[in-house]
C-alpha positions as CSV (number, residue, x, y, z in Angstrom):
1,X,0.0,0.0,-0.1
2,X,2.9,2.4,0.5
3,X,4.3,2.1,-2.8
4,X,1.1,3.4,-4.2
5,X,1.4,6.2,-1.8
6,X,4.9,7.1,-3.2
7,X,4.3,6.3,-6.8
8,X,3.3,9.9,-7.8
9,X,6.7,11.0,-6.1
10,X,8.4,8.7,-8.3
11,X,6.7,10.1,-11.3
12,X,7.3,13.6,-10.1
13,X,6.4,15.9,-13.0
14,X,5.0,13.2,-15.7
15,X,1.7,14.6,-16.6
16,X,1.6,12.1,-19.7
17,X,-0.3,8.7,-19.5
18,X,-3.0,7.5,-16.8
19,X,-3.3,6.9,-13.1
20,X,-5.6,4.5,-11.3
21,X,-7.8,5.6,-8.6
22,X,-5.8,3.6,-6.0
23,X,-2.5,5.9,-7.0
24,X,-4.7,9.1,-6.7
25,X,-6.4,8.1,-3.6
26,X,-3.4,6.8,-1.9
27,X,-1.3,9.7,-2.7
28,X,-4.2,11.8,-1.2
29,X,-4.3,9.9,1.7
30,X,-0.3,10.4,2.0
31,X,-0.4,14.1,1.4
32,X,-3.1,14.3,4.0
33,X,-1.2,12.6,6.8
34,X,2.0,14.2,6.0
35,X,0.1,17.5,6.4
36,X,-0.9,16.4,9.8
37,X,2.5,15.3,10.8
38,X,4.1,18.6,9.9
39,X,1.7,20.4,11.7
40,X,2.0,18.5,14.8
41,X,6.0,19.2,14.8
42,X,5.3,22.8,13.7
43,X,3.1,23.1,16.8
44,X,5.6,21.2,19.0
45,X,8.8,22.5,17.8
46,X,8.1,25.9,16.6
47,X,5.0,27.0,18.5
48,X,2.7,27.5,15.5
49,X,-1.0,26.4,15.9
50,X,-2.6,24.1,13.6
51,X,-4.5,27.0,12.0
52,X,-0.9,28.7,11.3
53,X,1.3,27.9,8.7
54,X,4.4,26.7,10.2
55,X,7.7,26.5,8.2
56,X,7.8,22.5,7.9
57,X,4.0,22.5,6.7
58,X,4.9,25.3,4.0
59,X,8.0,23.1,2.8
60,X,5.7,20.3,3.1
61,X,3.1,21.4,0.7
62,X,5.7,23.0,-1.4
63,X,7.2,19.6,-1.9
64,X,3.9,17.8,-2.9
65,X,2.7,20.5,-5.2
66,X,3.9,19.6,-8.4
67,X,3.3,15.6,-7.7
68,X,-0.2,16.5,-6.7
69,X,-0.8,18.5,-10.0
70,X,0.8,15.6,-12.2
71,X,-1.1,12.9,-10.4
72,X,-4.6,14.9,-10.7
73,X,-3.7,15.3,-14.5
74,X,-3.1,11.5,-15.1
75,X,-6.1,10.8,-13.3
76,X,-8.3,13.0,-15.5
77,X,-6.5,11.3,-18.3
78,X,-7.7,7.7,-17.0
79,X,-11.4,9.1,-17.3
80,X,-10.6,10.2,-21.1
81,X,-10.6,13.9,-20.0
82,X,-8.0,16.6,-20.7
83,X,-5.5,17.9,-17.8
84,X,-7.2,21.3,-18.3
85,X,-10.2,19.8,-16.6
86,X,-8.3,20.3,-13.3
87,X,-8.5,24.2,-13.7
88,X,-12.4,23.4,-12.5
89,X,-10.6,23.5,-9.0
90,X,-11.0,27.5,-9.2
91,X,-14.8,27.1,-9.6
92,X,-15.9,26.9,-6.1
93,X,-18.0,24.2,-5.2
94,X,-19.4,23.1,-8.5
95,X,-16.0,22.8,-9.9
96,X,-14.8,20.8,-6.9
97,X,-18.0,18.2,-7.1
98,X,-17.4,17.7,-10.9
99,X,-13.4,17.1,-10.3
100,X,-14.6,14.6,-7.2
101,X,-17.0,13.0,-9.6
102,X,-14.0,12.5,-12.3
103,X,-11.8,11.4,-9.3
104,X,-13.6,8.8,-8.1
105,X,-15.2,7.4,-11.5
106,X,-13.5,4.2,-12.8
107,X,-11.1,5.0,-15.6
108,X,-11.8,4.1,-19.3
109,X,-11.5,0.3,-20.2
110,X,-8.5,-0.5,-22.4
111,X,-6.4,2.1,-24.2
112,X,-7.6,6.0,-24.8
113,X,-6.1,8.9,-26.5
114,X,-4.0,9.2,-23.0
115,X,-2.5,5.8,-23.1
116,X,-2.9,2.1,-22.0
117,X,-5.2,1.2,-19.3
118,X,-3.2,1.2,-16.0
119,X,-5.4,-1.9,-14.6
120,X,-3.5,-3.7,-17.3
121,X,-0.7,-3.9,-14.8
122,X,-0.9,-6.7,-12.3
123,X,1.2,-5.1,-9.7
124,X,2.9,-1.8,-8.9
125,X,6.3,-3.2,-10.0
126,X,5.0,-3.4,-13.6
127,X,4.2,0.4,-13.7
128,X,7.7,1.1,-14.5
129,X,8.7,-2.1,-16.4
């Protein structure tokens, strides 16, 4: 499971291809947990509150920003959408709901315009082989 969480970091800025739901949501969980740990350390070590942005929280956010964008684009590719749909994040509520639907929808079966079906890989080691 940890491999799925770290896969977007291995594919750091790769926006071509497709990403399965498992890859996207495990990375989302990983970044959420990492943010909590960073906030706790900022609170204990630097005296920042959870509602403040301490230095470790800022660095953590910057470190996962590009991989988050890349895995989001690849996830949209998996459902047959252009990565430009990610700009819906700026449309408050309606855009968020539309993106959530895209992110939870099962990907296209077989190849699509963005590449082969990532579910054809039996395990995570096949992703890079």
